[in-house]
py3Dmol code that shows the C-alpha trace and the ligand (Angstrom):
import py3Dmol

protein = """\
ATOM      1  CA  MET A   1     -21.303 -19.756 -18.165  1.00  0.00           C
ATOM      2  CA  VAL A   2     -18.250 -17.753 -19.172  1.00  0.00           C
ATOM      3  CA  GLN A   3     -16.771 -18.680 -22.532  1.00  0.00           C
ATOM      4  CA  LYS A   4     -13.037 -18.039 -22.482  1.00  0.00           C
ATOM      5  CA  ALA A   5     -12.760 -18.326 -26.265  1.00  0.00           C
ATOM      6  CA  LYS A   6     -14.168 -14.846 -26.828  1.00  0.00           C
ATOM      7  CA  CYS A   7     -11.229 -13.071 -25.219  1.00  0.00           C
ATOM      8  CA  ASP A   8      -7.657 -14.102 -24.646  1.00  0.00           C
ATOM      9  CA  SER A   9      -7.228 -14.602 -20.923  1.00  0.00           C
ATOM     10  CA  ASP A  10      -4.634 -11.811 -20.588  1.00  0.00           C
ATOM     11  CA  GLY A  11      -6.569  -9.188 -22.507  1.00  0.00           C
ATOM     12  CA  SER A  12      -8.960  -6.814 -20.852  1.00  0.00           C
ATOM     13  CA  CYS A  13     -12.330  -6.624 -22.484  1.00  0.00           C
ATOM     14  CA  SER A  14     -11.849  -2.951 -23.214  1.00  0.00           C
ATOM     15  CA  SER A  15      -8.971  -3.844 -25.542  1.00  0.00           C
ATOM     16  CA  CYS A  16      -9.616  -7.323 -26.877  1.00  0.00           C
ATOM     17  CA  GLU A  17     -11.218  -7.869 -30.232  1.00  0.00           C
ATOM     18  CA  GLY A  18     -14.234  -9.636 -28.824  1.00  0.00           C
ATOM     19  CA  THR A  19     -15.318  -6.656 -26.695  1.00  0.00           C
ATOM     20  CA  SER A  20     -18.551  -6.032 -28.485  1.00  0.00           C
ATOM     21  CA  SER A  21     -19.627  -9.644 -28.143  1.00  0.00           C
ATOM     22  CA  CYS A  22     -18.639 -10.051 -24.473  1.00  0.00           C
ATOM     23  CA  SER A  23     -21.443 -10.002 -21.939  1.00  0.00           C
ATOM     24  CA  GLU A  24     -21.063  -8.007 -18.715  1.00  0.00           C
ATOM     25  CA  GLU A  25     -20.576 -11.275 -16.875  1.00  0.00           C
ATOM     26  CA  GLU A  26     -17.773 -12.291 -19.247  1.00  0.00           C
ATOM     27  CA  LYS A  27     -16.081  -8.918 -18.946  1.00  0.00           C
ATOM     28  CA  GLN A  28     -16.197  -9.107 -15.191  1.00  0.00           C
ATOM     29  CA  ALA A  29     -14.849 -12.650 -15.139  1.00  0.00           C
ATOM     30  CA  HIS A  30     -11.942 -11.716 -17.411  1.00  0.00           C
ATOM     31  CA  GLU A  31     -11.110  -8.716 -15.247  1.00  0.00           C
ATOM     32  CA  GLU A  32     -11.036 -10.970 -12.201  1.00  0.00           C
ATOM     33  CA  GLU A  33      -8.778 -13.408 -14.016  1.00  0.00           C
ATOM     34  CA  ARG A  34      -6.433 -10.621 -15.005  1.00  0.00           C
ATOM     35  CA  LEU A  35      -6.300  -9.321 -11.438  1.00  0.00           C
ATOM     36  CA  HIS A  36      -5.471 -12.799 -10.143  1.00  0.00           C
ATOM     37  CA  GLN A  37      -2.665 -13.176 -12.659  1.00  0.00           C
ATOM     38  CA  ARG A  38      -1.131  -9.835 -11.676  1.00  0.00           C
ATOM     39  CA  LEU A  39      -1.399 -10.478  -7.972  1.00  0.00           C
ATOM     40  CA  ALA A  40       0.130 -13.933  -8.351  1.00  0.00           C
ATOM     41  CA  LYS A  41       3.425 -12.240  -9.282  1.00  0.00           C
ATOM     42  CA  ILE A  42       3.441 -10.019  -6.199  1.00  0.00           C
ATOM     43  CA  HIS A  43       4.996 -11.963  -3.367  1.00  0.00           C
ATOM     44  CA  HIS A  44       4.071  -9.761  -0.427  1.00  0.00           C
ATOM     45  CA  THR A  45       1.630  -6.894   0.043  1.00  0.00           C
ATOM     46  CA  ILE A  46       1.698  -4.524   2.971  1.00  0.00           C
ATOM     47  CA  MET A  47      -0.859  -1.777   3.435  1.00  0.00           C
ATOM     48  CA  VAL A  48       0.112   1.328   5.370  1.00  0.00           C
ATOM     49  CA  MET A  49      -2.781   2.825   7.314  1.00  0.00           C
ATOM     50  CA  SER A  50      -3.439   5.487   9.884  1.00  0.00           C
ATOM     51  CA  GLY A  51      -6.444   6.680  11.784  1.00  0.00           C
ATOM     52  CA  LYS A  52      -5.538  10.309  11.221  1.00  0.00           C
ATOM     53  CA  GLY A  53      -4.071  12.379   8.430  1.00  0.00           C
ATOM     54  CA  GLY A  54      -0.698  14.045   8.805  1.00  0.00           C
ATOM     55  CA  VAL A  55       0.838  11.434  11.112  1.00  0.00           C
ATOM     56  CA  GLY A  56       3.439  10.391   8.527  1.00  0.00           C
ATOM     57  CA  LYS A  57       1.793   7.474   6.750  1.00  0.00           C
ATOM     58  CA  SER A  58       3.041   8.380   3.272  1.00  0.00           C
ATOM     59  CA  THR A  59       6.466   9.179   4.735  1.00  0.00           C
ATOM     60  CA  VAL A  60       6.589   5.683   6.230  1.00  0.00           C
ATOM     61  CA  ALA A  61       5.349   4.063   2.984  1.00  0.00           C
ATOM     62  CA  VAL A  62       7.938   5.880   0.841  1.00  0.00           C
ATOM     63  CA  ASN A  63      10.905   5.347   3.158  1.00  0.00           C
ATOM     64  CA  LEU A  64       9.991   1.736   3.842  1.00  0.00           C
ATOM     65  CA  ALA A  65       9.888   1.135   0.075  1.00  0.00           C
ATOM     66  CA  ALA A  66      13.268   2.869  -0.316  1.00  0.00           C
ATOM     67  CA  VAL A  67      14.857   0.744   2.427  1.00  0.00           C
ATOM     68  CA  LEU A  68      13.507  -2.501   0.929  1.00  0.00           C
ATOM     69  CA  ALA A  69      14.753  -1.422  -2.507  1.00  0.00           C
ATOM     70  CA  ALA A  70      18.188  -0.594  -1.071  1.00  0.00           C
ATOM     71  CA  GLU A  71      18.270  -4.162   0.236  1.00  0.00           C
ATOM     72  CA  GLY A  72      17.945  -5.335  -3.376  1.00  0.00           C
ATOM     73  CA  LEU A  73      14.234  -6.168  -3.404  1.00  0.00           C
ATOM     74  CA  ARG A  74      11.780  -5.344  -6.219  1.00  0.00           C
ATOM     75  CA  VAL A  75       9.225  -2.966  -4.806  1.00  0.00           C
ATOM     76  CA  GLY A  76       5.967  -1.458  -6.040  1.00  0.00           C
ATOM     77  CA  ILE A  77       4.146   1.438  -4.416  1.00  0.00           C
ATOM     78  CA  LEU A  78       0.438   1.795  -4.966  1.00  0.00           C
ATOM     79  CA  ASP A  79      -0.650   5.253  -3.876  1.00  0.00           C
ATOM     80  CA  ALA A  80      -4.245   4.389  -3.029  1.00  0.00           C
ATOM     81  CA  ASP A  81      -5.002   7.831  -1.632  1.00  0.00           C
ATOM     82  CA  ILE A  82      -7.376   8.760  -4.445  1.00  0.00           C
ATOM     83  CA  HIS A  83      -8.255  12.219  -3.092  1.00  0.00           C
ATOM     84  CA  GLY A  84      -4.820  13.246  -1.827  1.00  0.00           C
ATOM     85  CA  PRO A  85      -2.155  11.403  -3.836  1.00  0.00           C
ATOM     86  CA  ASN A  86       1.128  12.761  -2.412  1.00  0.00           C
ATOM     87  CA  VAL A  87       3.529   9.896  -2.987  1.00  0.00           C
ATOM     88  CA  PRO A  88       4.793  11.031  -6.440  1.00  0.00           C
ATOM     89  CA  LYS A  89       5.763  14.417  -4.955  1.00  0.00           C
ATOM     90  CA  MET A  90       7.813  12.622  -2.297  1.00  0.00           C
ATOM     91  CA  TRP A  91       9.789  11.003  -5.154  1.00  0.00           C
ATOM     92  CA  GLY A  92      10.237  14.328  -6.921  1.00  0.00           C
ATOM     93  CA  ILE A  93       7.546  13.761  -9.560  1.00  0.00           C
ATOM     94  CA  ASP A  94       4.641  16.162  -9.983  1.00  0.00           C
ATOM     95  CA  TRP A  95       3.076  14.606 -13.030  1.00  0.00           C
ATOM     96  CA  ARG A  96       4.107  12.074 -15.648  1.00  0.00           C
ATOM     97  CA  PRO A  97       1.972  10.775 -18.517  1.00  0.00           C
ATOM     98  CA  LEU A  98       1.169   7.110 -18.078  1.00  0.00           C
ATOM     99  CA  GLN A  99       1.996   5.010 -21.121  1.00  0.00           C
ATOM    100  CA  GLY A 100       0.393   1.805 -22.247  1.00  0.00           C
ATOM    101  CA  GLY A 101       2.565  -1.246 -22.790  1.00  0.00           C
ATOM    102  CA  GLU A 102       1.775  -4.636 -24.304  1.00  0.00           C
ATOM    103  CA  GLU A 103       0.420  -5.926 -21.043  1.00  0.00           C
ATOM    104  CA  GLY A 104      -1.218  -2.853 -19.587  1.00  0.00           C
ATOM    105  CA  ILE A 105      -0.356   0.519 -18.072  1.00  0.00           C
ATOM    106  CA  ARG A 106       3.333   1.022 -17.367  1.00  0.00           C
ATOM    107  CA  PRO A 107       3.991   2.189 -13.797  1.00  0.00           C
ATOM    108  CA  ILE A 108       6.512   5.009 -13.275  1.00  0.00           C
ATOM    109  CA  GLU A 109       9.975   3.766 -12.282  1.00  0.00           C
ATOM    110  CA  VAL A 110      11.162   6.026  -9.491  1.00  0.00           C
ATOM    111  CA  LEU A 111      14.234   3.834  -9.008  1.00  0.00           C
ATOM    112  CA  PRO A 112      15.358   0.919 -11.191  1.00  0.00           C
ATOM    113  CA  ASN A 113      13.674  -1.475  -8.746  1.00  0.00           C
ATOM    114  CA  VAL A 114      10.818   0.731  -7.495  1.00  0.00           C
ATOM    115  CA  LYS A 115       7.614   1.149  -9.512  1.00  0.00           C
ATOM    116  CA  LEU A 116       4.923   3.633  -8.616  1.00  0.00           C
ATOM    117  CA  ILE A 117       1.327   4.183  -9.617  1.00  0.00           C
ATOM    118  CA  SER A 118      -0.818   7.026  -8.339  1.00  0.00           C
ATOM    119  CA  MET A 119      -3.996   8.914  -9.090  1.00  0.00           C
ATOM    120  CA  ALA A 120      -1.752  11.987  -9.343  1.00  0.00           C
ATOM    121  CA  PHE A 121      -0.635  10.804 -12.799  1.00  0.00           C
ATOM    122  CA  LEU A 122      -4.220  10.865 -14.038  1.00  0.00           C
ATOM    123  CA  LEU A 123      -5.184  14.355 -12.906  1.00  0.00           C
ATOM    124  CA  PRO A 124      -5.330  17.147 -15.503  1.00  0.00           C
ATOM    125  CA  ASN A 125      -3.334  19.340 -13.111  1.00  0.00           C
ATOM    126  CA  PRO A 126      -2.019  18.956  -9.532  1.00  0.00           C
ATOM    127  CA  ASP A 127      -4.802  21.177  -8.120  1.00  0.00           C
ATOM    128  CA  SER A 128      -7.669  19.184  -9.664  1.00  0.00           C
ATOM    129  CA  PRO A 129      -9.863  17.562  -7.011  1.00  0.00           C
ATOM    130  CA  VAL A 130     -11.139  14.022  -7.433  1.00  0.00           C
ATOM    131  CA  VAL A 131     -14.886  14.151  -6.773  1.00  0.00           C
ATOM    132  CA  TRP A 132     -15.689  10.468  -6.667  1.00  0.00           C
ATOM    133  CA  ARG A 133     -17.872   8.227  -4.585  1.00  0.00           C
ATOM    134  CA  GLY A 134     -16.888   4.772  -3.312  1.00  0.00           C
ATOM    135  CA  PRO A 135     -17.696   2.624  -6.390  1.00  0.00           C
ATOM    136  CA  MET A 136     -15.559   4.793  -8.684  1.00  0.00           C
ATOM    137  CA  LYS A 137     -12.673   4.668  -6.238  1.00  0.00           C
ATOM    138  CA  HIS A 138     -13.055   0.896  -6.053  1.00  0.00           C
ATOM    139  CA  THR A 139     -12.866   0.660  -9.852  1.00  0.00           C
ATOM    140  CA  ALA A 140      -9.762   2.879  -9.939  1.00  0.00           C
ATOM    141  CA  ILE A 141      -7.979   0.766  -7.302  1.00  0.00           C
ATOM    142  CA  LYS A 142      -8.985  -2.413  -9.126  1.00  0.00           C
ATOM    143  CA  GLN A 143      -7.447  -1.018 -12.319  1.00  0.00           C
ATOM    144  CA  PHE A 144      -4.313   0.090 -10.473  1.00  0.00           C
ATOM    145  CA  LEU A 145      -3.899  -3.504  -9.397  1.00  0.00           C
ATOM    146  CA  GLY A 146      -5.151  -5.411 -12.416  1.00  0.00           C
ATOM    147  CA  ASP A 147      -4.291  -3.195 -15.390  1.00  0.00           C
ATOM    148  CA  VAL A 148      -0.799  -2.077 -14.364  1.00  0.00           C
ATOM    149  CA  GLU A 149       2.314  -3.921 -15.527  1.00  0.00           C
ATOM    150  CA  TRP A 150       3.741  -4.541 -12.072  1.00  0.00           C
ATOM    151  CA  GLY A 151       5.659  -7.615 -13.150  1.00  0.00           C
ATOM    152  CA  ASP A 152       7.376  -9.655 -10.432  1.00  0.00           C
ATOM    153  CA  LEU A 153       7.534  -7.804  -7.149  1.00  0.00           C
ATOM    154  CA  ASP A 154       8.923  -8.840  -3.785  1.00  0.00           C
ATOM    155  CA  PHE A 155       6.819  -6.209  -2.015  1.00  0.00           C
ATOM    156  CA  LEU A 156       3.861  -4.055  -2.948  1.00  0.00           C
ATOM    157  CA  ILE A 157       3.453  -1.220  -0.457  1.00  0.00           C
ATOM    158  CA  VAL A 158      -0.038   0.279  -0.521  1.00  0.00           C
ATOM    159  CA  ASP A 159      -0.290   3.794   0.866  1.00  0.00           C
ATOM    160  CA  LEU A 160      -3.865   4.419   2.017  1.00  0.00           C
ATOM    161  CA  PRO A 161      -5.704   7.597   2.944  1.00  0.00           C
ATOM    162  CA  PRO A 162      -6.375   8.087   6.672  1.00  0.00           C
ATOM    163  CA  GLY A 163      -9.316   6.332   8.261  1.00  0.00           C
ATOM    164  CA  THR A 164     -11.288   3.215   7.616  1.00  0.00           C
ATOM    165  CA  GLY A 165     -13.328   4.177   4.557  1.00  0.00           C
ATOM    166  CA  ASP A 166     -13.676   3.101   0.937  1.00  0.00           C
ATOM    167  CA  GLU A 167     -10.035   2.771  -0.094  1.00  0.00           C
ATOM    168  CA  PRO A 168      -8.780   0.439   2.656  1.00  0.00           C
ATOM    169  CA  LEU A 169     -11.963  -1.575   2.263  1.00  0.00           C
ATOM    170  CA  SER A 170     -11.389  -1.940  -1.493  1.00  0.00           C
ATOM    171  CA  VAL A 171      -7.733  -2.871  -1.075  1.00  0.00           C
ATOM    172  CA  ALA A 172      -8.532  -5.462   1.583  1.00  0.00           C
ATOM    173  CA  HIS A 173     -11.235  -6.990  -0.629  1.00  0.00           C
ATOM    174  CA  LEU A 174      -9.267  -6.941  -3.876  1.00  0.00           C
ATOM    175  CA  ILE A 175      -5.992  -8.364  -2.565  1.00  0.00           C
ATOM    176  CA  GLU A 176      -6.841 -11.775  -1.275  1.00  0.00           C
ATOM    177  CA  LYS A 177      -3.307 -12.592  -0.117  1.00  0.00           C
ATOM    178  CA  ILE A 178      -2.548  -9.371   1.713  1.00  0.00           C
ATOM    179  CA  ASP A 179       0.257 -10.020   4.190  1.00  0.00           C
ATOM    180  CA  GLY A 180      -0.601  -7.345   6.678  1.00  0.00           C
ATOM    181  CA  ALA A 181      -1.215  -3.759   7.703  1.00  0.00           C
ATOM    182  CA  ILE A 182       1.182  -1.310   9.291  1.00  0.00           C
ATOM    183  CA  ILE A 183      -0.591   1.273  11.433  1.00  0.00           C
ATOM    184  CA  VAL A 184       1.182   4.618  11.732  1.00  0.00           C
ATOM    185  CA  THR A 185       0.403   6.907  14.636  1.00  0.00           C
ATOM    186  CA  THR A 186       1.848   9.808  16.543  1.00  0.00           C
ATOM    187  CA  PRO A 187       2.141   9.394  20.315  1.00  0.00           C
ATOM    188  CA  GLN A 188      -0.604  11.744  21.558  1.00  0.00           C
ATOM    189  CA  GLU A 189      -3.982  10.497  22.784  1.00  0.00           C
ATOM    190  CA  VAL A 190      -6.148  11.838  19.917  1.00  0.00           C
ATOM    191  CA  ALA A 191      -4.026  10.081  17.295  1.00  0.00           C
ATOM    192  CA  LEU A 192      -3.935   6.876  19.328  1.00  0.00           C
ATOM    193  CA  LEU A 193      -7.702   6.768  19.570  1.00  0.00           C
ATOM    194  CA  ASP A 194      -7.888   6.597  15.771  1.00  0.00           C
ATOM    195  CA  ALA A 195      -4.981   4.160  15.494  1.00  0.00           C
ATOM    196  CA  ARG A 196      -6.951   1.729  17.626  1.00  0.00           C
ATOM    197  CA  LYS A 197      -9.785   1.969  15.103  1.00  0.00           C
ATOM    198  CA  SER A 198      -7.352   1.014  12.314  1.00  0.00           C
ATOM    199  CA  VAL A 199      -6.237  -2.052  14.268  1.00  0.00           C
ATOM    200  CA  ASN A 200      -9.848  -3.106  14.839  1.00  0.00           C
ATOM    201  CA  PHE A 201     -10.694  -2.439  11.179  1.00  0.00           C
ATOM    202  CA  SER A 202      -7.882  -4.793  10.141  1.00  0.00           C
ATOM    203  CA  ARG A 203      -9.158  -7.415  12.521  1.00  0.00           C
ATOM    204  CA  ILE A 204     -12.701  -7.184  11.162  1.00  0.00           C
ATOM    205  CA  LEU A 205     -11.383  -7.645   7.608  1.00  0.00           C
ATOM    206  CA  LYS A 206      -9.023 -10.424   8.700  1.00  0.00           C
ATOM    207  CA  VAL A 207      -5.961  -8.476   7.569  1.00  0.00           C
ATOM    208  CA  PRO A 208      -3.092  -9.393   9.923  1.00  0.00           C
ATOM    209  CA  VAL A 209      -1.551  -6.431  11.740  1.00  0.00           C
ATOM    210  CA  VAL A 210       2.202  -6.235  11.122  1.00  0.00           C
ATOM    211  CA  GLY A 211       2.401  -3.684  13.909  1.00  0.00           C
ATOM    212  CA  ILE A 212       2.215  -0.070  15.026  1.00  0.00           C
ATOM    213  CA  VAL A 213       4.809   2.573  14.120  1.00  0.00           C
ATOM    214  CA  GLU A 214       5.110   5.537  16.471  1.00  0.00           C
ATOM    215  CA  ASN A 215       6.121   8.448  14.273  1.00  0.00           C
ATOM    216  CA  MET A 216       7.135  11.942  15.384  1.00  0.00           C
ATOM    217  CA  SER A 217       8.258  10.393  18.639  1.00  0.00           C
ATOM    218  CA  GLY A 218      10.256  13.149  20.325  1.00  0.00           C
ATOM    219  CA  LEU A 219      12.597  15.763  18.921  1.00  0.00           C
ATOM    220  CA  ASN A 220      16.284  15.896  19.695  1.00  0.00           C
ATOM    221  CA  CYS A 221      17.091  19.561  20.389  1.00  0.00           C
ATOM    222  CA  PRO A 222      19.550  20.623  17.675  1.00  0.00           C
ATOM    223  CA  GLU A 223      21.328  22.899  20.224  1.00  0.00           C
ATOM    224  CA  CYS A 224      21.850  20.647  23.238  1.00  0.00           C
ATOM    225  CA  GLY A 225      20.658  17.194  22.086  1.00  0.00           C
ATOM    226  CA  HIS A 226      18.042  17.105  24.862  1.00  0.00           C
ATOM    227  CA  LEU A 227      14.988  15.002  23.922  1.00  0.00           C
ATOM    228  CA  ILE A 228      11.842  17.155  23.682  1.00  0.00           C
ATOM    229  CA  PRO A 229       8.617  15.075  23.831  1.00  0.00           C
ATOM    230  CA  LEU A 230       6.766  17.378  21.408  1.00  0.00           C
ATOM    231  CA  PHE A 231       3.782  15.043  20.875  1.00  0.00           C
ATOM    232  CA  LYS A 232       4.679  12.935  23.944  1.00  0.00           C
ATOM    233  CA  ILE A 233       6.601   9.667  23.681  1.00  0.00           C
ATOM    234  CA  GLY A 234       5.613   6.029  24.133  1.00  0.00           C
ATOM    235  CA  GLY A 235       1.895   6.219  23.291  1.00  0.00           C
ATOM    236  CA  GLY A 236       2.213   4.031  20.187  1.00  0.00           C
ATOM    237  CA  GLU A 237       4.090   1.367  22.093  1.00  0.00           C
ATOM    238  CA  LYS A 238       1.496   1.369  24.851  1.00  0.00           C
ATOM    239  CA  ALA A 239      -1.354   1.142  22.310  1.00  0.00           C
ATOM    240  CA  ALA A 240       0.393  -1.835  20.669  1.00  0.00           C
ATOM    241  CA  LYS A 241       0.707  -3.541  24.042  1.00  0.00           C
ATOM    242  CA  ASP A 242      -2.926  -2.833  24.983  1.00  0.00           C
ATOM    243  CA  LEU A 243      -4.190  -4.125  21.634  1.00  0.00           C
ATOM    244  CA  GLY A 244      -1.893  -7.160  21.597  1.00  0.00           C
ATOM    245  CA  VAL A 245      -0.156  -6.264  18.304  1.00  0.00           C
ATOM    246  CA  PRO A 246       3.592  -5.890  17.637  1.00  0.00           C
ATOM    247  CA  PHE A 247       5.320  -2.557  18.117  1.00  0.00           C
ATOM    248  CA  LEU A 248       7.509  -1.847  15.088  1.00  0.00           C
ATOM    249  CA  GLY A 249       9.472   1.107  16.396  1.00  0.00           C
ATOM    250  CA  ARG A 250       9.728   4.835  17.007  1.00  0.00           C
ATOM    251  CA  ILE A 251      10.690   7.407  14.430  1.00  0.00           C
ATOM    252  CA  PRO A 252      11.842  10.689  15.967  1.00  0.00           C
ATOM    253  CA  ILE A 253      10.957  14.099  14.567  1.00  0.00           C
ATOM    254  CA  ASP A 254      13.651  15.364  12.245  1.00  0.00           C
ATOM    255  CA  PRO A 255      13.085  18.605  10.298  1.00  0.00           C
ATOM    256  CA  GLU A 256      15.100  17.054   7.471  1.00  0.00           C
ATOM    257  CA  VAL A 257      12.275  14.547   6.923  1.00  0.00           C
ATOM    258  CA  VAL A 258      10.094  17.461   5.822  1.00  0.00           C
ATOM    259  CA  GLN A 259      12.864  18.963   3.679  1.00  0.00           C
ATOM    260  CA  LYS A 260      13.592  15.703   1.920  1.00  0.00           C
ATOM    261  CA  SER A 261       9.953  14.845   1.363  1.00  0.00           C
ATOM    262  CA  ASP A 262       9.314  18.299  -0.145  1.00  0.00           C
ATOM    263  CA  SER A 263      12.402  18.128  -2.337  1.00  0.00           C
ATOM    264  CA  GLY A 264      11.509  14.666  -3.622  1.00  0.00           C
ATOM    265  CA  THR A 265      14.231  12.361  -2.282  1.00  0.00           C
ATOM    266  CA  PRO A 266      13.318   9.837   0.373  1.00  0.00           C
ATOM    267  CA  TYR A 267      15.096  10.693   3.635  1.00  0.00           C
ATOM    268  CA  VAL A 268      16.702   7.246   3.953  1.00  0.00           C
ATOM    269  CA  ILE A 269      18.484   7.694   0.612  1.00  0.00           C
ATOM    270  CA  SER A 270      19.886  11.093   1.590  1.00  0.00           C
ATOM    271  CA  TYR A 271      20.883  10.132   5.144  1.00  0.00           C
ATOM    272  CA  PRO A 272      21.773   6.424   5.135  1.00  0.00           C
ATOM    273  CA  ASP A 273      23.384   6.549   8.603  1.00  0.00           C
ATOM    274  CA  ALA A 274      20.926   8.781  10.456  1.00  0.00           C
ATOM    275  CA  GLU A 275      18.907   7.709  13.500  1.00  0.00           C
ATOM    276  CA  VAL A 276      15.645   8.051  11.534  1.00  0.00           C
ATOM    277  CA  THR A 277      17.031   5.793   8.778  1.00  0.00           C
ATOM    278  CA  LYS A 278      18.037   3.174  11.366  1.00  0.00           C
ATOM    279  CA  ALA A 279      14.446   3.266  12.671  1.00  0.00           C
ATOM    280  CA  PHE A 280      13.132   2.661   9.136  1.00  0.00           C
ATOM    281  CA  GLN A 281      15.631  -0.158   8.596  1.00  0.00           C
ATOM    282  CA  GLU A 282      14.434  -1.859  11.778  1.00  0.00           C
ATOM    283  CA  ILE A 283      10.817  -1.519  10.668  1.00  0.00           C
ATOM    284  CA  ALA A 284      11.708  -3.013   7.272  1.00  0.00           C
ATOM    285  CA  ALA A 285      13.519  -5.912   8.972  1.00  0.00           C
ATOM    286  CA  LYS A 286      10.451  -6.582  11.129  1.00  0.00           C
ATOM    287  CA  CYS A 287       8.218  -6.510   8.027  1.00  0.00           C
ATOM    288  CA  ARG A 288      10.448  -9.006   6.256  1.00  0.00           C
ATOM    289  CA  ALA A 289      10.410 -11.287   9.274  1.00  0.00           C
ATOM    290  CA  PHE A 290       6.625 -10.917   9.563  1.00  0.00           C
ATOM    291  CA  VAL A 291       5.841 -11.895   5.974  1.00  0.00           C
ATOM    292  CA  LYS A 292       8.162 -14.900   6.171  1.00  0.00           C
ATOM    293  CA  SER A 293       6.751 -16.156   9.460  1.00  0.00           C
ATOM    294  CA  PRO A 294       4.978 -19.533   9.220  1.00  0.00           C
ATOM    295  CA  LYS A 295       1.855 -17.974  10.809  1.00  0.00           C
ATOM    296  CA  THR A 296       1.547 -15.336   8.046  1.00  0.00           C
ATOM    297  CA  GLN A 297       2.231 -17.912   5.335  1.00  0.00           C
ATOM    298  CA  GLU A 298      -0.396 -20.216   6.766  1.00  0.00           C
ATOM    299  CA  LYS A 299      -2.998 -17.399   6.892  1.00  0.00           C
ATOM    300  CA  LYS A 300      -2.231 -16.419   3.296  1.00  0.00           C
ATOM    301  CA  GLY A 301      -2.639 -20.006   2.189  1.00  0.00           C
ATOM    302  CA  LYS A 302      -6.018 -20.185   3.899  1.00  0.00           C
ATOM    303  CA  ASN A 303      -7.191 -16.902   2.353  1.00  0.00           C
ATOM    304  CA  LYS A 304      -6.084 -18.096  -1.062  1.00  0.00           C
ATOM    305  CA  ALA A 305      -7.917 -21.372  -0.692  1.00  0.00           C
ATOM    306  CA  ALA A 306     -11.074 -19.598   0.528  1.00  0.00           C
ATOM    307  CA  THR A 307     -10.985 -17.169  -2.420  1.00  0.00           C
ATOM    308  CA  ALA A 308     -10.394 -19.938  -4.930  1.00  0.00           C
ATOM    309  CA  ALA A 309     -13.355 -21.839  -3.514  1.00  0.00           C
ATOM    310  CA  ALA A 310     -15.560 -18.724  -3.666  1.00  0.00           C
ATOM    311  CA  ASP A 311     -14.464 -18.098  -7.268  1.00  0.00           C
ATOM    312  CA  MET A 312     -15.251 -21.648  -8.284  1.00  0.00           C
ATOM    313  CA  LYS A 313     -18.678 -21.305  -6.695  1.00  0.00           C
ATOM    314  CA  LYS A 314     -19.285 -18.053  -8.604  1.00  0.00           C
ATOM    315  CA  ARG A 315     -18.306 -19.728 -11.854  1.00  0.00           C
ATOM    316  CA  GLY A 316     -20.634 -22.623 -11.322  1.00  0.00           C
ATOM    317  CA  GLY A 317     -17.889 -25.002 -10.243  1.00  0.00           C
ATOM    318  CA  LYS A 318     -15.688 -24.534 -13.320  1.00  0.00           C
ATOM    319  CA  ASN A 319     -12.485 -22.612 -13.864  1.00  0.00           C
ATOM    320  CA  LEU A 320     -12.214 -20.006 -16.608  1.00  0.00           C
TER     321      LEU A 320
END
"""
ligand_1 = """\
27
ADP
P 0.138 11.363 6.148
O 0.443 10.474 4.975
O -0.167 10.577 7.392
O -0.909 12.374 5.857
P 2.730 12.557 5.622
O 3.621 11.381 5.447
O 2.273 13.290 4.414
O 1.466 12.170 6.520
O 3.484 13.542 6.625
C 2.931 14.795 7.000
C 4.067 15.799 7.160
O 4.864 15.433 8.278
C 4.994 15.837 5.955
O 5.392 17.153 5.739
C 6.191 14.987 6.397
O 7.398 15.403 5.775
C 6.228 15.298 7.886
N 6.826 14.207 8.687
C 6.456 12.912 8.692
N 7.219 12.207 9.560
C 8.094 13.085 10.107
C 9.154 12.984 11.061
N 9.452 11.835 11.638
N 9.851 14.119 11.362
C 9.546 15.299 10.775
N 8.562 15.460 9.889
C 7.828 14.368 9.552
"""
view = py3Dmol.view(width=600, height=400)
view.addModel(protein, "pdb")
view.setStyle({"model": 0}, {"cartoon": {"style": "trace"}})
view.addModel(ligand_1, "xyz")
view.setStyle({"model": 1}, {"stick": {}})
view.zoomTo()
view.show()
């Protein structure tokens, strides 16, 4: 049975004075407790997924966070793409040393109300590859959640790597009260095939699907304004209909999205009145409505109760 007296409940075993006398079981239990305490202060968590790389998942995560922050909410971004952490670059940060605070690692404040954590901050240089298998990635994501001073957040946006591998699995397992997943796709058939897999993955893990975003949905010709269906148009909406999940909206192709992402300012901050920004604002509004809906709240309550029961069972029927 875990003895709480050996460590203070907020301290991680790697830093508390009782480290040497803590058993593995005690260390694990204290880590779990710490994770629970952190997550309890995060009101809503949305994970952003895609079946394929390059469809604009990080772009959606960053601009969604910027829109929510512009609406006055406290937002965290967890860049859970361990092998390809691009989110800091999209905020104009290549590398920043992470500092320890009294309660853990301090996330980087990219705006006064937007905190960011990413594997990019832990690499010796931007070109260093991360050669890790699943369990190490799981541990890193667990630390990003449990050891980081997120404080009170209205939204935590988790940017995942493409596909249905280790990282989304870890996030879905670690965050018991996850509100839902946004699936980003482009409109062409090959991307849609993979987007369907993301929807089914979410269903298997009982993560509600907030909806599908169709990115790179047509290009308005800069000369004549004519709509060019570069990667086709409407595929994401059709996939949403076929799969019975909400359609969150279309984001057109705009070369300025690339410019702004490369120069490190989210598009929606630079162009508050543009068509692309309006699309992001609508997606943000739908996310806010989704997390507040009685159905989502009820599901979260059930998940929480199920996790608490499982925890109690693990601890032999007693709380820490
Ligand atoms: P992913 O996270 O899915 O790999 P990214 O968000 O990194 O994709 O986007 C890939 C590239 O496409 C980036 O250069 C980004 O700026 C660009 N991009 C994303 N969405 C759009 C868009 N709507 N219009 C133009 N370029 C876009």
